[in-house]
C-alpha positions in Angstrom: 178.0 108.9 91.0 179.3 112.4 91.3 177.1 115.5 91.7 177.8 119.1 92.5 177.3 119.2 96.3 174.8 121.6 97.7 175.4 123.6 100.9 173.9 121.8 103.9 171.2 123.9 105.5 170.9 123.7 109.3 168.1 126.2 109.8 166.2 125.1 113.0 162.7 125.9 111.6 163.4 123.9 108.4 164.8 120.9 110.3 161.8 121.0 112.7 159.4 121.0 109.7 161.3 118.1 108.1 161.0 116.1 111.3 157.3 116.8 112.1 155.2 117.7 109.0 153.3 114.6 107.9 155.6 112.4 110.0 154.3 109.4 111.9 157.5 108.4 113.7 161.2 109.0 113.8 163.6 106.4 115.1 166.0 107.5 116.6 164.8 111.1 116.7 167.5 112.5 118.9 170.2 110.9 116.7 168.7 112.2 113.4 168.1 115.7 114.8 171.7 115.9 116.0 173.0 114.8 112.6 170.8 117.3 110.8 172.0 120.2 113.0 175.7 119.1 112.7 175.8 119.9 109.0 176.8 116.4 108.1 175.7 115.4 104.6 173.4 112.4 105.0 172.6 109.7 102.5 168.8 109.4 102.6 167.3 106.2 101.1 163.8 105.6 99.8 162.7 102.6 97.8 159.6 101.6 95.8 158.7 98.2 94.4 157.2 98.5 90.9 154.1 96.3 91.6 152.1 98.6 89.3 152.9 101.0 86.5 151.6 104.1 88.3 152.9 106.0 91.3 150.0 107.6 93.1 150.1 110.7 95.3 149.9 108.5 98.4 153.3 107.1 97.4 154.4 110.6 96.7 154.2 111.6 100.4 157.5 109.7 101.0 159.0 111.1 97.8 158.1 114.6 98.9 159.8 113.9 102.2 162.9 112.7 100.3 162.8 116.0 98.3 162.7 117.9 101.6 166.0 116.3 102.6 167.3 117.1 99.2 166.4 120.8 99.7 168.5 120.8 102.8 171.5 119.6 100.8 171.4 115.9 101.6 171.9 113.1 99.2 168.8 111.4 97.8 169.2 107.7 97.1 166.2 106.2 95.3 166.0 102.4 94.9 163.6 100.8 92.5 162.9 97.3 93.9 162.8 95.4 90.7 164.1 92.3 92.6 162.1 92.8 95.8 159.0 93.2 93.7 159.4 89.5 92.8 159.4 88.5 96.5 156.5 90.7 97.4 156.3 93.2 100.3 154.0 91.8 103.0 153.6 95.1 104.8 150.0 95.8 105.9 148.8 92.9 103.7 145.9 90.8 104.9 146.9 87.9 102.6 149.9 86.6 100.7 151.0 88.8 97.9 151.6 86.9 94.6 155.0 86.9 93.1 155.5 89.0 90.0 157.5 87.7 87.0 160.3 89.6 85.3 158.2 90.7 82.3 155.4 92.2 84.5 158.0 94.2 86.4 159.7 95.5 83.3 156.4 96.6 81.9 155.7 98.5 85.1 159.1 100.1 85.0 158.7 101.9 81.7 157.8 105.4 83.1 158.9 104.9 86.7 161.9 107.2 86.6 159.9 109.9 84.8 157.2 109.8 87.5 159.8 109.9 90.3 161.4 112.8 88.6 158.2 114.8 88.9 159.0 115.1 92.6 162.7 114.7 93.4 165.6 116.3 91.5 167.1 113.4 89.6 170.0 115.4 88.5 171.4 115.3 92.0 170.0 112.0 93.1 171.3 108.4 93.0 169.0 106.0 91.2 169.5 102.2 91.6 167.8 98.9 90.8 168.2 96.5 93.7 168.5 93.5 91.3 172.0 94.8 90.8 173.1 93.3 94.1 170.2 91.1 95.3 170.3 88.9 92.1 173.9 88.0 92.9 173.3 86.8 96.5 174.2 83.1 96.9 172.1 80.8 99.0 174.9 80.9 101.6 174.6 84.7 101.8 170.8 84.5 102.1 171.2 82.0 105.0 173.7 84.4 106.6 171.2 87.3 106.4 168.4 85.0 107.7 170.5 84.4 110.9 170.0 88.0 111.9 166.3 87.5 112.7 164.4 84.8 114.6 161.2 83.1 113.7 159.7 84.6 116.8 160.6 88.1 115.7 159.0 87.6 112.3 155.9 85.8 113.6 155.2 88.6 116.1 155.0 91.2 113.3 151.5 92.5 113.4 150.1 91.5 110.0 151.9 88.1 110.2 150.5 87.5 113.7 147.0 88.4 112.6 147.1 86.0 109.7 148.6 83.2 111.8 146.0 83.7 114.5 143.3 83.3 111.8 144.9 80.1 110.6 146.0 81.7 107.3 149.2 80.8 105.5 152.4 82.9 105.8 155.1 81.8 103.5 158.8 81.7 104.3 159.3 83.9 101.2 157.5 86.7 103.0 160.0 86.4 105.9 162.8 87.1 103.4 161.4 90.5 102.3 162.7 92.7 105.2 166.1 91.0 104.9 166.3 92.1 101.3 165.2 95.6 102.0 167.7 95.8 104.9 170.5 94.6 102.6 169.7 97.5 100.3 170.6 99.8 103.1 174.0 98.1 103.5 174.7 98.4 99.8 174.0 102.1 99.6 175.4 102.9 103.1 172.2 104.7 104.1 172.3 107.2 107.0 168.5 107.6 106.9 165.6 105.6 105.5 162.2 106.9 104.7 159.0 104.8 104.5 155.3 104.9 105.0 154.3 104.1 108.6 153.3 100.5 107.4 157.0 100.1 106.5 158.3 100.5 110.1 159.3 96.8 110.5 161.1 96.8 107.1 163.0 100.0 107.7 164.0 99.0 111.2 165.3 95.7 109.7 167.8 97.9 107.8 169.3 98.9 111.1 169.7 95.2 112.2 171.4 94.2 108.9 173.7 97.3 108.9 174.8 96.4 112.4 175.6 92.9 111.3 177.8 94.3 108.6 179.5 96.7 111.0 177.9 99.8 109.5 176.4 102.7 111.6 172.7 102.0 112.0 170.4 104.2 109.9 167.9 106.5 111.4 164.3 105.9 110.3 161.5 108.3 109.4 158.0 107.1 108.6 155.2 109.3 107.2 151.5 109.4 107.7 149.3 107.5 105.3 147.2 109.5 102.7 143.8 107.9 102.3 142.1 107.5 98.9 139.4 109.8 97.6 136.7 107.7 99.3 138.4 107.6 102.7 139.7 104.1 102.4 143.3 103.1 101.8 144.4 104.0 98.3 144.0 100.9 96.1 143.8 100.4 92.4 141.1 97.8 92.8 138.9 100.3 94.7 139.4 103.0 92.1 140.2 105.7 94.7 143.7 106.5 93.5 145.1 109.8 92.1 148.2 109.1 90.1 151.1 111.6 89.7 150.8 110.9 85.9 147.1 111.7 85.6 146.2 114.4 83.1 145.6 117.9 84.7 141.8 117.9 84.2 141.6 114.3 85.5 143.7 115.0 88.5 141.8 118.2 89.3 138.4 116.4 89.1 139.6 113.5 91.3 140.8 115.9 94.0 137.4 117.7 93.8 135.8 114.3 94.5 137.6 113.6 97.8 135.6 113.5 101.0 135.4 116.8 102.8 137.0 115.5 106.0 140.2 114.7 103.9 140.9 118.2 102.8 143.3 119.1 105.6 145.3 115.8 105.2 145.6 116.4 101.5 146.8 120.0 102.0 149.3 118.8 104.6 150.7 115.7 102.8 150.3 116.7 99.1 151.2 120.4 99.0 153.5 122.9 100.7 150.6 124.9 102.2 151.8 126.3 105.6 150.2 124.5 108.6 148.9 127.8 109.9 147.0 128.4 106.6 145.6 124.9 106.8 144.3 125.7 110.3 142.7 128.8 108.9 140.9 126.8 106.2 139.6 124.4 108.9 138.2 127.4 110.8 136.6 128.8 107.6 134.8 125.5 107.0 133.6 125.3 110.6 132.3 128.9 110.2 130.2 128.0 107.2 132.6 128.2 104.1 131.6 125.7 101.5 134.3 122.9 101.6 134.2 122.9 97.8 135.8 126.4 97.8 138.8 125.0 99.8 139.0 121.9 97.6 139.3 124.2 94.6 142.5 125.7 96.2 143.7 122.2 97.0 143.1 120.9 93.5 144.9 123.9 92.0 147.9 123.5 94.2 148.3 119.8 93.6 147.9 120.1 89.8 150.4 122.9 89.8 153.0 120.7 91.5 152.8 118.0 88.8 151.9 120.0 85.7 152.8 123.7 86.3 150.9 126.9 86.8 149.4 127.2 83.3 148.0 123.7 83.3 146.6 124.2 86.8 144.9 127.4 85.7 143.4 125.7 82.7 142.2 122.7 84.7 140.5 125.0 87.2 138.8 127.0 84.4 137.6 123.8 82.7 136.2 122.4 85.9 134.3 125.6 86.7 132.9 126.0 83.2 132.0 122.4 82.9 130.1 122.1 86.1 128.4 125.5 85.8 127.1 124.6 82.3 126.9 120.9 82.6 129.1 120.4 79.6 132.4 118.8 78.6 135.8 120.4 79.3 137.6 121.8 76.3 140.9 120.1 77.0 140.2 116.5 77.9 142.4 113.5 77.4 142.1 111.8 74.0 142.6 108.1 73.5 143.4 106.8 70.0 142.3 103.2 69.5 143.6 101.4 66.5 141.1 98.5 66.4 137.8 97.4 67.8 138.1 96.2 71.4 136.3 96.3 74.7 135.7 99.7 76.2 136.7 98.5 79.7 140.1 97.2 78.3 140.8 100.6 76.7 140.1 102.5 79.9 142.3 100.3 82.0 145.1 100.0 79.5 145.1 103.8 79.2 145.3 104.2 83.0 142.0 106.1 83.0 140.7 103.4 85.3 143.1 101.6 87.7 141.6 98.1 87.3 139.0 95.8 85.8 137.4 95.8 89.2 136.9 99.6 89.1 135.4 99.3 85.6 132.9 96.7 86.7 132.0 98.7 89.8 131.4 101.9 87.8 129.3 100.0 85.2 127.2 98.5 88.0 126.7 102.0 89.5 125.7 103.5 86.1 128.6 105.9 86.5 129.9 105.7 82.9 128.0 107.6 80.2 128.3 108.4 76.5 128.0 112.1 75.8 126.3 114.3 74.8 123.1 112.2 75.2 124.1 110.8 78.6 123.5 107.2 77.6 124.7 105.0 80.5 127.0 102.1 79.7 125.4 99.1 81.4 127.1 96.1 79.7 130.7 95.4 81.1 131.5 93.9 77.7 130.5 97.0 75.7 132.6 97.5 72.6 134.6 100.7 72.3 133.2 103.6 70.2 134.3 107.1 69.3 133.1 110.1 71.2 133.1 111.8 74.6 132.6 109.8 77.8 131.9 110.8 81.4 133.6 108.6 84.0 132.0 109.0 87.4 131.1 112.6 88.4 134.1 114.6 87.4 136.2 112.7 84.8 135.9 113.1 81.0 137.7 111.4 78.1 137.5 111.4 74.3 137.9 108.2 72.3 138.9 108.3 68.6 139.0 105.0 66.6 141.6 105.5 63.9 
């Protein structure tokens, strides 16, 4: 692919911010810093497996770091792991991840590029599907790649070791995953790879595979993890996820529901708020400022990033008016349903809720209500009906049966 090349920026402050803000680890830091200061144009790789249809703002932490490299003039290389999704990334998993089939992956891919494009500049990025090369590997080539790692190296990986110590199964398929991700680095000739800190083994594997193929070993940058709204790891099944494709009012309300102790991390990892300003906010809270006031600023800035200034202003206005008056926002997401079906199915299929598990949990908690009367939905098999609904404390939707 050919793009108009941007000027490489070697400003010391910007490079320092790139290497430190929201960063967990850089390997090898001296090497990467030297390259960034040299003015060399780097090929910076980031990959996501489409194991679900939605990219959440926890995933977006690494995408935002890729955008930071882009802003300094470097080449963004985004890989959609439509092949590696079939294998299943074992990183930070307490049990074996099931294999996805091709139809599930294709369904998840429908809006993937659009969601990625909310963060990085696709007009100057390279966008690949790793099935392009991984699906062509012969068994002989896979065996050759497998020779680059020992069983001892794989078995000592923290999550594998924990599972083995507990007597739980670890499949040979899971051992293949870092080899495939490392081979991606060879195919795109990556100078740098970005990943979440739970990806450290995989991204370092890229260095090993590149060395085997006589390429210069990529440097590695891992980012800190953004926790879900309830303080646990972001998970669809727990319903604590904020998706980059959420409607403005829905996104605003979810951010307002995060635990107070997460405000600083969200400001650091999800916005461009200067770190000095974040420290000021922390001081204000310690001195008696209501955390809700800082969350309002946070929510506005996050919605602005994904939906623009006008929508962020409207979402903020709706939130204030709604919770002052105990009413329903004017501009809430409307779902059109063509036939009678289950309410839970509608909410999950429309990405209002992330999973059936979240639906059942909210029903059990009495956290879904039909408005304006406030009638709680208590039956998980309730049929869909037209009208306004409150989901949890701060989410609203309108359903129309057509």
